[in-house]
N, C-alpha and C positions, 0 to 999 in steps of 0.2 A: 504494500500500500504506500509506503514512504517513497519508493522509487517512482511509482506512478505519479504521486502528488508532485514530486520534484520536477519530473519531466513536464507535466502539465503546467506547472508554475513557470518553468523556463520558457516553454514554447509560447505561452501567452504574454510574455514580455514583449513579443513582437507586436501585440495588440496595442491599441490606443487607450483602452480602458481596463481597469482592474477587475478581476474575476472574484466575485463574492460567493456565488453558488453556481457550480458547473452546469447544472441542469437548466435552471431558469435563465442564466446568462447567455446560454447558447441558443435559446428558443427563437430569437428573432433573426439569427443567422449572421448578424453583423460581426460579432466577435470571431465566429468561425471563419468568415471571409478575411478578417484581419490576420488570423493565424495563418491561413493559406497564403496570404500575400507575403508574410515573412518566410514561409517555407519554400515557396516557389519563385519568389522574386517578381511575380506578376502583379500589376495593378488590377484589383478586382472591384469594380464599382458596386456600391450597395444601395438598395432601395431604402429611403429614409423614413417612409411611412410607418405607422405603428399598428396597422391592421394585420390580420392573419394572412391575408393574401401577400402582403409585403414580406412577412416572415417566411412564408412558403417559397416565394421567389428567391429570396436570399439563400435559404438552405438548399434549394434545388441547384442554384448556381454553384454553391460550395460542393455539392455532391458530384456535379458534372466535372469540376476541376479535379476532384479526387479520382473519378473514373478515368479521366485523361492521363492521370499520373499512375494508373494501374494500382490504386489502393483498393483492397478487397472490401466491398460494401454489401455482402450477402445479407439480404433481408433487412437492410437499413434504408428507410425512406424519409423523405422530408417531413411527413406528418409525424413520424416517430420523434424527431428532434423537436419540432415545433410544439408537440404535445408534452414534451418533457419526459419521455419514456427513459427511465434511469438505465435499464439494462442495455438498450440500444444506443443511448448516448455514450455510455461507457465503452460499448463495443466500437463505436465510431472513433472515439479518442484513442482507444487501444490500437486499432488498425492504423491510424495516422502515426502513432508512435512507432509501431513495428516497421512500417514502411520507411519512414525517414531515419529511424535509428539504424536499420540494416543498411540503408543507403549511405549513411555517414561512415559506417564501419567498413564498407567495401570500397 
């Protein structure tokens, strides 16, 4: 648990906002896109609105970026993240960690 927390804390330093609650803070997709900007070096525009549609669009964009980078997203969809599904949000973060950690080590 400690190693996971440290990695998540480290990777979210790329973001522009502090993470208080991993599940609720990722729901609108903006911080997830901030994270992916830091990991990929790409500029990823975010929808600024506060509706569910904006959140789904942001998370969908993040998931497309992850798919293009060959990150395994089996059974993880945008509604899972927007709805704050703990198991699948942790699965998403874990897959991001595995992908970029292995990439760093190689």
